[in-house]
N, C-alpha and C positions, 0 to 999 in steps of 0.2 A: 716553724712549727707544723707546716702543712706534711713535710716528709717525716717527721714524728708521728703526727696524728695517724698517717697510712700505715707507718710500721707498726704502731701500737694495734690498729684494727685487725692488721694481718696476723701478728702474733696472737692474738685473741681470737681467730677466726671461728674456731669450733663454738666457743662460748656465743659470740655475736651471731653465730648461724640461728640458733633459736630466736633471738630477738629480732632478726631481720625477718624471720618467717612470721612472727607475730605481728611485726609492725606491716608487712604486705597484707595480710588478713585485715589488719583494722583499717588500712588504707581503702581496700575494697569495700568493706562495709560502711566506712564514712562515706564513700561516694554515694552508695545506694540509699543512705539515708538523707544525706544532704541535697542531693538532686531534687527529688520532690518538693522537700520542704523550702527550697530556693524557687522553685518555678511557682508554688503557690504562693509564696510571700511576696514575690514580684508581681504576680497578678493582681494582687490586692493593693497595689500601690498605683495601678492604673487609674486615670480620672474614669469616672462614670459618665460624664457628660452632662451631668447636671448634680445639684447640691441636695443630697438626701438630708441634711440638718435642716430642720424647720418644715417638712415635709410629713404629712399625716395620710392614713387611709383609713376610709368608714365604710365597711360594707352595708350593701343595701340590703334590707331584709323586707319580706313580704308576708303578710298574714295568710295563714292556711285557709282553706275554702271552708274549714269546718269551725274557724274561730268565731265568735259571737259579734265582734264589730267587722267582719269581712263583708265588703260591698260588692257584689258581682259587676255591677254597672262600672265600678272603676277599675276593672281588671282588663279592659281592651288596650290596645296600644296607644290610643290617641290619651284616654285619660291617664294611661301609665307615665307618658312622657310628660304630660302636663304637670303631673305631681312630683315628678322627678325634678323638673325646673322650677317648681315652688320649694321644694326642700333646698335647690342650689341656690336661689335667691336668699333663704335665710341663713344659710352657710356664708354666703359672702358679706352679710350684714352683720355678723357676729363679731364682736370686737376683738381684735387681734388677728383676724384672717386677711391676709393679703389678697388671695385669689382661690378659687376652687374650681374643679372641672369634673364631670362624670366620666367614668371608665364603665363602658358596659360591654365589655370584651374579654376574652381569655388571654389576650396576647398584648402586653405592653412592657416598657422597662421595667424590670423587677416584679413581674408578674409571676404566678406558679405555672401558668401555661405557656405555650411558645408556638410559633407558626413560622415555618421556613419554606423558603422556594428558590428556584434557581432561575435568574433572569439572564439575558444576553445583551451585548453591545457588539455589534458586527457579528465576529466569531468568538468573542471571549465571553466565556462563562462566569457569572457573578452569583455565588450563593449570598443569601441574605435573610436577615431575622425580620420578620414583618410584625408591626404593632399597628393597631388601629385606633382610629380617633374619630370624634362627632367634630365637624367643622363648627366654627362660631361659638365652641363652649370653654375656650381658654385653655385647652390642652397643652400647648407648647408653653405659654406663658405660666401656667402653674408648675410644671415639671421645672420650668427655667433652665431649658437647653439653650446651648450657645449658638448663636446665629453664625451664618456662612453666606458668602456672596451677596450682602447688602440688605434682605428683607429682615425686619425686626420679627419677634415672636409673635406680637400683635397682628401684623400682617399674614404671618402663616396661618395663625388662627383664624383669621376672617376672609380668607380667601373664598371664592366661589368654586369649590372643587367639583369636577366631574369624575365619572366613573373612570378608573384606570388612571388617575392622577396620583403622583407619588410626591413625598418628601424625602429625600436621602441623606446619608451621613457623608460628610466630606472626606472620609478617608478613601471613598471610591476614586478620589484623584490619584490614588496611589498605583492604581493598575489602569486609570485613563488618563493619564498625564497630558496627552496631546489635545483632548478636547477643550482645554482652556475653562470655560465655566460650565458647570454641570445643568445648571437652570435651563431649561428649553431644550434639553438633549432627551432623545426617545430611547427606551429599552424596548425589548421584546421577550415574550415567554411563548414557548412553542411546546405544546403537550407531547406531541409523538412526531416531530420533524415533519409534519404536513403542514404545507404552506397555507392551507385552509384553516387551520387551527391557530395560526400565530395571532397573538393579542400583544398591541403595542402600548407602552406605558408612558406617560409624559412627566417629565420631572419639573415641579413647580416650585420647590423650594429646597434648600439645603441648610443643615445644622452641623454641629461638629460631631466627631464621632460618639457614638452611645453604646454603653455596654449595659446589658439587660441583668447580668449577674456579675458580683463584685468578684467571683473566684475564677472567673473566666476572662480571656482575652478579648473576647467579643468579635463577632463578625459583622459584614456590613449592614447597617440598620436602615431599613426602609419603612414608611409610615404610609399606610393607606388610608383614605377617608372612609368612614363608616356613614353612608348615605341612607341606610334603611335600619331603623332600630325597631325590633319588636319587643313587645312587652315582657316576654319571657328573657330577653337579653339583659334588661334592668334589674328584674328580681332574681333572675338565677346566675349570680356570679357578678352582678353589677357593684360599683362602689363608687364613693366620693374620694378626689384627690384634693387635698386642703394645703395650700401654702401658708405660713404664717408669716407675719410681718418680721422684718430681722431683728428687732429689739424684744421679742415675745419670747419667753421660755416654754420650751416643749411641756416640761413636767408641770409648770403652774397653769399653763393653758388646759393640758389635760384634765386637771383636778377639776375645774370649774366647767369645763366644756361637756363631760361626761353626764353630769347631773342635769345642764341644761338640754343636751341632746335627747336625754331620755323622755322629756316633758313636751319638747317643741319640734323636734324633727320627726314629724309624721304627716304624711299627707296620702289621702286614699286609703288603699292597703300598705304603702310603702312606709317604713320606719327605720330608724337607725338606733342601734343598742350599743355599738361597738366602735372603738376609733382606738389606733395604736400608731406609733411612730414608723416612719417608712424604713428606718434602721431595722426595727424588729420584723419588718417584713423581708428584708434583705436577709437577716441573720436565720429566719425562719425557713426562707427558700434555701440557704446553704445547708442548714442541718437535713433538711429533706433530701437533698441531691445527694446524701452521703458523704460530702466532703468534711464535715466535722468528725464523722467517723474516721476518715483519711488523715486528719490531724491528730486524732487520738492514737492511731497506730503508729502515727510518724513519731509522736511523743513518746509511747511506749519504746519504739526503736531507739530514739536518743536516749531514753533512761539506760537501755542495754549497752549503748554506745558508751556512754558515761561511765559505766561499770567496766567495761573493757578498757577504756582508757585509763583507768584508775588502776587497772591491772598492770599496764603498759607502764605507766608512771612509778608503780611500785617496784616493777623489776628493774628499771633504770635505777630506782633507788638504792635497791640491795646491792646491785652490782657496783655502782660507784662507791659505797660504803665497804664493800668487801675489798677496795683497793687502798685500805689505809696504809699497809705496810709498803707499798710501791710510792705512794705519796710521800711517807715518811723517808724513804730513800732521796727521793728528788729534794726534798726539804733539806735534807743533811748535806747534799751537795750544793745547797745555795739557791734552789731555784725559788722565785718569787711565788707567794700564794696566788697573785693574779694570774701568772702565767700557767699555774698547774690547774686553776679554775677554768680558764680558757681551753686548754688542753683537752679538758675532760670533756667540756660542753662541746668542743669541736669534733670530737671523735661521735659524740650522740647525734650532732646535727648532721653529719655525713652518712652515719648509717640510717638515720630517720630519712633524708634526702633520696638516698639510693633505693630504699624500701617504697616511698612515695612514687617514684618514678616507675618501678617495675608495677606497683599496683594500679596505678593509672592506666598503664599499657594494657594490663589484664581487664580493666573495665572498659576501656576502648574498644575491645573486640566485641564485648556485648553491646555497646553504643553503635557500631557499625553495623551489627546485625540487627538490632531490635530498634534502634534510635535511643540517644543518649539522655533524653529529658523525658520528664513526667507530662504527658499531654491531658489536659483538663479541658475538654470542650473543644470549640474550634481554634485552630492555632492560626495567628495572623503571620504571614511571611515576612512582613516588613519590620517586625520587630527583632532586636538585634539578640534576644535570649534564644530565638528560635533558628539562629543561624548554628549549625552543627559545631563547628570549630571553634567559634568565639564563645559558645555556651560551654563547650569541654574544656576550654583554657581557663574561663573563669572560675567554673566549678572546682576545677583541678588546683586552682590557686587556693581556694576557700578551705579545700581539704588539706592543702600542704601547710597552711597556717594552723589548722587544727592538730595537725600531727606533730608538727615541731614544737608547738606550744606544750602539747602533753608529755612530749620526750624531755625537752630542756626543763621543763618543770620537775621532773623526775631525776634531774642531774645537778641543777644548780644548786640547791639547797644542802644535799649531802656533800657536794663537791666544794662548796663555800666553807663547810663547817670542818671538813678533814684537812683543808689545805691551809687551816689556820692553827693548828693544833702543833704544840712542841714535837719536834722529830723523835725524841725519846720517848715520849708517848706513844707516838704512832708505831715505833719498833719495839715496843714493849713485849710483845708476844712473838717477836720473830725468832 
């Protein structure tokens, strides 16, 4: 049958040339649209390093100095910290709350801000995302990170940290495989390659990999203790992180908690009026970064691709139906309907496969020149999706499945119908 398929394709080469050109174009466009959607979707499946379900965030507000209830004596750092801890104790005592911790920084997992630095181990540079935490406040336990190298989350929270101590993420072992344990090792930071300005950092604990944003692959995560907290750190961007007990519904909890917080969560000049789920925080961060718009653009492109694919399906549909007389002759010579159907689908499959191969080779030239995957944020070299050839092969196979389904759908239905009509009816207009 293969020889017959090839003979038929060659005999109809002029008509097939237009279909081939259309399929090559569709292949290139499918690659262009599928690639970013595939990468963004893959990134969303990577673990965050903590569980956002049951996690809430409540911004800390402060009365303006012009407010009638404003107390100037409560505005200094000492009173502000005392009032923050009073509110923290109330939060922890509220029914359904498993733990709570203050966040008085712009940089933590899932925050709108970010802090980055490049450290070094021997001659190896290590780019890292920095998060800040207040020791002895339940930061690690409330987030629910996964521990590594033996220390519990409670032990990480309650260590007596010194300046330049660090808690790091375990994925650092991927580039430092020979160090064994990370705990106890030292990194350094050198601002201008001057030995006098070298600052050393000691690793005091390790957690599993943490991603700050759910649409990015995430770089190495370092946690620095925040030993000095000023009053403006609390009321200018501070918030409370709240971890619910496992059996507590977020929506049911929020329904009662918002009313209670309005009346009870106030100390000095500080108060709480808003609370939201951490998933809402992550979604807002994704929207603000422009990733949501990228998805919208991709969806519009997919809609365009669907219309283009419908055109391809229609073209193959019409061409297959136009071969009624040819099918009638084959039926009159005793050809089986099943063999006719397989013959027509085989021709379409070979044509689509050749077009897919040419289209992928065309897109490969762009990939070799510009990089064949959509990069969103920091790219983790150890992930298979960032291996050029492996990524290229996987996306090409996805594109092939799309192309072959579109083409065979346009051939199978009319081929099935015309291969089962009486020969006399197929040859009536001959």
